N, C-alpha and C positions, 0 to 999 in steps of 0.2 A: 504494500500500500504506500502510495506517495505521501510525503510529509512536507512541511514548510521548508525544511532543510534541503529538500530536493529542488527547490525553485532556483532558477538562474535569473537574477535581476540584471536589467540593462537600463541605460538612461531612458527615461520616459520620453516618447516622441513629442508630447504636447506640453510638458512641464520641464522647464530648464533645470530646476532643482530636484526633480523627482526621479524615482526608479519604478520599473514595472517588470513583473514576471507573468508569463502566461503558460498555462499547462492544460493539456487535454488528456482526459482519462479514457480508458477502453470502452466505457459505456456511452461515449458521445458527449458527455458533459465535460466542463472544464471550469477554470477559474482564472481571473485576472486579478492580480494582487498589486496594489499601487501604494506608494508612500511619497507624498510631496507636501509642501506647506499648504496646499489647496484641497487636500483630501481629508476625509473624516478621521481625525486623530493624527494626521501627518505632522502637524506642528508639535506633537508630543512624542514623536518617534514611533507612532503606531501605524497600522496598515488598514487599508480599505480593500474589500474583496467583492468582486462581482461574479455571479455564476453565469456560465455560458452553456448553451446547448447547440450542437452542430455549428459552432463558430459564431453564434449570435447571442447577445446578452438576453437572459430570460429572467423574468420576475415571477414566473409561475412554477415554483417548486415548494415542497413542504418545508424546506429549510428557511426560506425567506422570500419576501415579495419586494425586495429592494436591495441596494448594495448594503454591505455590512461594514461598518467602520469601527474605529477604536480597537482594532484587534492586535493582540500580542502574537508573537510567532506561535506559541502553543495554542492560542485560539484558532489561528490559521490552520494548524494541523488538524484540530478537531473538526472544523468546517470542511476541510478537504476530505476527511474520512467520510463524512456524511454525504458529500457529493459523489464520491466513488461508490457508495452503496445504493444510489438512486437506480 
């Protein structure tokens, strides 16, 4: 099972001061994890996560109906585990 430590962050294409990692799981779902001064919690060193399905952001999952902010790495691992079980 993929965890937060498996993410490979790169410079965010839209935020000069931000980083982003995208990962796709075998079930067709994925996650975009971002940290920048403009994301939920980014100014506190925390991450924001959006769930993807077949390459498109989705708000229709039992996990959340929005992006998830203020995540610590261990929170990211927990959410990623839930996504992989969908």
